[in-house]
Biopython code that builds the backbone (N, CA, C, O; Angstrom):
import numpy as np
from Bio.PDB.StructureBuilder import StructureBuilder

atoms = [
    (1, "MET", "N", (160.962, 108.363, 108.579)),
    (1, "MET", "CA", (160.064, 108.210, 107.481)),
    (1, "MET", "C", (160.423, 106.669, 106.737)),
    (1, "MET", "O", (159.818, 106.166, 105.790)),
    (2, "ARG", "N", (161.645, 106.085, 107.514)),
    (2, "ARG", "CA", (162.260, 105.003, 107.074)),
    (2, "ARG", "C", (161.522, 103.993, 107.998)),
    (2, "ARG", "O", (161.395, 102.866, 107.521)),
    (3, "ASP", "N", (161.167, 104.142, 108.862)),
    (3, "ASP", "CA", (160.463, 103.485, 110.167)),
    (3, "ASP", "C", (159.218, 102.834, 109.146)),
    (3, "ASP", "O", (159.113, 101.650, 108.826)),
    (4, "LEU", "N", (158.187, 104.128, 108.680)),
    (4, "LEU", "CA", (157.083, 103.522, 108.104)),
    (4, "LEU", "C", (157.332, 102.799, 106.957)),
    (4, "LEU", "O", (156.620, 101.844, 106.645)),
    (5, "ALA", "N", (158.720, 103.335, 105.991)),
    (5, "ALA", "CA", (158.924, 102.284, 104.833)),
    (5, "ALA", "C", (159.288, 100.885, 105.250)),
    (5, "ALA", "O", (158.995, 99.981, 104.467)),
    (6, "ARG", "N", (159.818, 100.625, 106.250)),
    (6, "ARG", "CA", (159.983, 99.531, 106.827)),
    (6, "ARG", "C", (158.257, 98.726, 107.076)),
    (6, "ARG", "O", (157.619, 97.724, 106.751)),
    (7, "LYS", "N", (158.196, 99.383, 107.492)),
    (7, "LYS", "CA", (156.824, 98.616, 107.864)),
    (7, "LYS", "C", (155.761, 98.008, 106.368)),
    (7, "LYS", "O", (155.221, 96.927, 106.133)),
    (8, "VAL", "N", (155.816, 99.007, 105.790)),
    (8, "VAL", "CA", (155.190, 99.071, 104.230)),
    (8, "VAL", "C", (156.119, 97.483, 103.801)),
    (8, "VAL", "O", (155.585, 96.404, 103.541)),
    (9, "ILE", "N", (157.264, 97.709, 103.828)),
    (9, "ILE", "CA", (157.894, 96.723, 103.469)),
    (9, "ILE", "C", (157.084, 95.290, 104.488)),
    (9, "ILE", "O", (156.197, 94.903, 103.726)),
    (10, "TRP", "N", (157.036, 94.704, 105.344)),
    (10, "TRP", "CA", (156.894, 94.284, 106.327)),
    (10, "TRP", "C", (155.287, 93.606, 105.352)),
    (10, "TRP", "O", (155.035, 92.427, 105.104)),
    (11, "GLU", "N", (154.499, 94.785, 105.010)),
    (11, "GLU", "CA", (153.252, 94.425, 105.049)),
    (11, "GLU", "C", (153.436, 93.759, 103.170)),
    (11, "GLU", "O", (153.146, 92.632, 102.766)),
    (12, "TYR", "N", (153.971, 94.868, 102.414)),
    (12, "TYR", "CA", (153.478, 94.680, 101.082)),
    (12, "TYR", "C", (155.345, 94.186, 100.389)),
    (12, "TYR", "O", (155.780, 94.662, 99.341)),
    (13, "GLY", "N", (155.905, 93.485, 101.007)),
    (13, "GLY", "CA", (157.278, 93.061, 100.556)),
    (13, "GLY", "C", (156.751, 92.464, 98.958)),
    (13, "GLY", "O", (157.343, 93.041, 98.046)),
    (14, "ASP", "N", (156.301, 91.995, 98.754)),
    (14, "ASP", "CA", (156.070, 91.597, 96.850)),
    (14, "ASP", "C", (156.013, 92.165, 96.295)),
    (14, "ASP", "O", (156.291, 91.941, 95.117)),
    (15, "ARG", "N", (155.583, 93.399, 96.762)),
    (15, "ARG", "CA", (155.184, 94.623, 96.144)),
    (15, "ARG", "C", (156.405, 94.931, 95.134)),
    (15, "ARG", "O", (157.294, 94.183, 95.542)),
    (16, "PRO", "N", (157.016, 95.800, 93.788)),
    (16, "PRO", "CA", (158.079, 96.428, 93.911)),
    (16, "PRO", "C", (157.712, 97.159, 94.264)),
    (16, "PRO", "O", (158.339, 97.197, 95.323)),
    (17, "GLU", "N", (156.802, 98.321, 94.297)),
    (17, "GLU", "CA", (156.136, 99.673, 94.800)),
    (17, "GLU", "C", (156.731, 99.695, 96.296)),
    (17, "GLU", "O", (157.411, 100.657, 96.650)),
    (18, "ALA", "N", (156.451, 98.560, 97.222)),
    (18, "ALA", "CA", (156.987, 98.567, 98.782)),
    (18, "ALA", "C", (158.796, 98.913, 98.819)),
    (18, "ALA", "O", (159.249, 99.579, 99.750)),
    (19, "TRP", "N", (159.537, 98.479, 97.918)),
    (19, "TRP", "CA", (160.601, 98.084, 97.588)),
    (19, "TRP", "C", (161.531, 99.591, 97.659)),
    (19, "TRP", "O", (162.382, 99.990, 98.454)),
    (20, "LYS", "N", (160.821, 100.279, 96.238)),
    (20, "LYS", "CA", (160.982, 101.514, 95.655)),
    (20, "LYS", "C", (160.988, 102.768, 96.725)),
    (20, "LYS", "O", (161.799, 103.679, 96.893)),
    (21, "LEU", "N", (159.611, 102.399, 97.452)),
    (21, "LEU", "CA", (159.174, 103.724, 98.676)),
    (21, "LEU", "C", (160.654, 103.369, 99.733)),
    (21, "LEU", "O", (161.370, 104.368, 99.802)),
    (22, "HIS", "N", (160.991, 102.625, 100.225)),
    (22, "HIS", "CA", (162.121, 102.070, 101.086)),
    (22, "HIS", "C", (163.222, 102.207, 100.571)),
    (22, "HIS", "O", (164.113, 102.571, 101.339)),
    (23, "VAL", "N", (163.505, 102.031, 99.451)),
    (23, "VAL", "CA", (164.983, 102.886, 98.646)),
    (23, "VAL", "C", (164.792, 104.012, 98.604)),
    (23, "VAL", "O", (165.860, 104.610, 98.471)),
    (24, "TYR", "N", (163.779, 104.789, 98.659)),
    (24, "TYR", "CA", (163.616, 106.443, 98.025)),
    (24, "TYR", "C", (164.107, 106.681, 99.856)),
    (24, "TYR", "O", (165.104, 107.182, 100.376)),
    (25, "ALA", "N", (162.991, 106.115, 100.357)),
    (25, "ALA", "CA", (163.354, 106.531, 102.561)),
    (25, "ALA", "C", (164.529, 106.950, 102.774)),
    (25, "ALA", "O", (164.886, 108.038, 103.226)),
    (26, "CYS", "N", (165.499, 105.539, 102.240)),
    (26, "CYS", "CA", (167.173, 105.635, 102.758)),
    (26, "CYS", "C", (167.604, 106.567, 102.339)),
    (26, "CYS", "O", (168.353, 107.310, 102.973)),
    (27, "ILE", "N", (167.190, 106.771, 101.031)),
    (27, "ILE", "CA", (168.434, 108.465, 100.450)),
    (27, "ILE", "C", (168.127, 109.307, 100.780)),
    (27, "ILE", "O", (168.992, 110.155, 100.999)),
    (28, "MET", "N", (166.566, 109.675, 101.062)),
    (28, "MET", "CA", (166.344, 110.757, 101.992)),
    (28, "MET", "C", (166.748, 111.088, 102.761)),
    (28, "MET", "O", (167.216, 112.221, 102.875)),
    (29, "VAL", "N", (166.727, 110.055, 103.770)),
    (29, "VAL", "CA", (167.644, 110.014, 105.161)),
    (29, "VAL", "C", (168.702, 110.363, 105.536)),
    (29, "VAL", "O", (169.054, 111.142, 106.421)),
    (30, "GLY", "N", (169.607, 109.320, 104.320)),
    (30, "GLY", "CA", (170.923, 109.889, 103.821)),
    (30, "GLY", "C", (171.595, 111.121, 103.723)),
    (30, "GLY", "O", (172.704, 111.487, 104.113)),
    (31, "LEU", "N", (170.533, 111.776, 103.016)),
    (31, "LEU", "CA", (170.594, 113.484, 102.400)),
    (31, "LEU", "C", (170.647, 114.590, 103.387)),
    (31, "LEU", "O", (171.295, 115.637, 103.401)),
    (32, "ALA", "N", (169.685, 114.010, 104.308)),
    (32, "ALA", "CA", (169.451, 114.726, 105.429)),
    (32, "ALA", "C", (170.432, 114.582, 106.558)),
    (32, "ALA", "O", (170.622, 115.656, 107.130)),
    (33, "MET", "N", (171.185, 113.462, 107.100)),
    (33, "MET", "CA", (172.041, 113.483, 107.831)),
    (33, "MET", "C", (173.619, 113.953, 106.946)),
    (33, "MET", "O", (174.579, 114.380, 107.588)),
    (34, "ARG", "N", (173.654, 113.824, 105.758)),
    (34, "ARG", "CA", (174.947, 114.534, 105.369)),
    (34, "ARG", "C", (174.518, 116.121, 104.748)),
    (34, "ARG", "O", (175.366, 116.832, 104.209)),
    (35, "LYS", "N", (173.167, 116.519, 104.902)),
    (35, "LYS", "CA", (173.003, 118.476, 105.368)),
    (35, "LYS", "C", (172.973, 118.463, 106.495)),
    (35, "LYS", "O", (172.754, 119.636, 106.795)),
    (36, "LYS", "N", (173.071, 117.740, 107.624)),
    (36, "LYS", "CA", (173.249, 118.316, 108.868)),
    (36, "LYS", "C", (174.338, 117.953, 109.471)),
    (36, "LYS", "O", (174.582, 118.741, 110.385)),
    (37, "ALA", "N", (175.537, 116.655, 109.331)),
    (37, "ALA", "CA", (176.553, 116.975, 108.864)),
    (37, "ALA", "C", (177.937, 117.989, 108.767)),
    (37, "ALA", "O", (178.985, 118.250, 109.357)),
    (38, "GLU", "N", (176.939, 118.441, 107.294)),
    (38, "GLU", "CA", (178.002, 119.056, 106.573)),
    (38, "GLU", "C", (177.719, 120.885, 107.548)),
    (38, "GLU", "O", (178.674, 121.597, 107.857)),
    (39, "GLY", "N", (176.253, 121.257, 107.838)),
    (39, "GLY", "CA", (175.905, 122.600, 108.716)),
    (39, "GLY", "C", (176.990, 122.722, 110.103)),
    (39, "GLY", "O", (177.574, 123.705, 110.559)),
    (40, "LYS", "N", (176.974, 121.009, 110.624)),
    (40, "LYS", "CA", (178.259, 121.390, 111.635)),
    (40, "LYS", "C", (179.049, 121.738, 111.670)),
    (40, "LYS", "O", (179.349, 122.507, 112.584)),
    (41, "ARG", "N", (180.083, 121.332, 110.498)),
    (41, "ARG", "CA", (181.579, 121.641, 110.000)),
    (41, "ARG", "C", (181.729, 122.993, 109.829)),
    (41, "ARG", "O", (182.864, 123.462, 109.916)),
    (42, "GLN", "N", (180.593, 123.858, 109.554)),
    (42, "GLN", "CA", (180.842, 125.226, 108.914)),
    (42, "GLN", "C", (180.182, 126.442, 110.295)),
    (42, "GLN", "O", (180.226, 127.659, 110.118)),
]
sb = StructureBuilder()
sb.init_structure("model")
sb.init_model(0)
sb.init_chain("A")
sb.init_seg("    ")
for serial, (resi, resn, name, xyz) in enumerate(atoms, 1):
    if name == "N":
        sb.init_residue(resn, " ", resi, " ")
    sb.init_atom(name, np.array(xyz, "f"), 0.0, 1.0, " ", f" {name:<3s}", serial, name[0])
structure = sb.get_structure()
């Protein structure tokens, strides 16, 4: 998902919506990684 958001930034970097999508994608990837790491601990 983050790679797709980066492609949107490349094409539509002048639009605020593109940057919002990229930030949202990065947050979701971070949350997924955190959840995966917490699962390994238990």
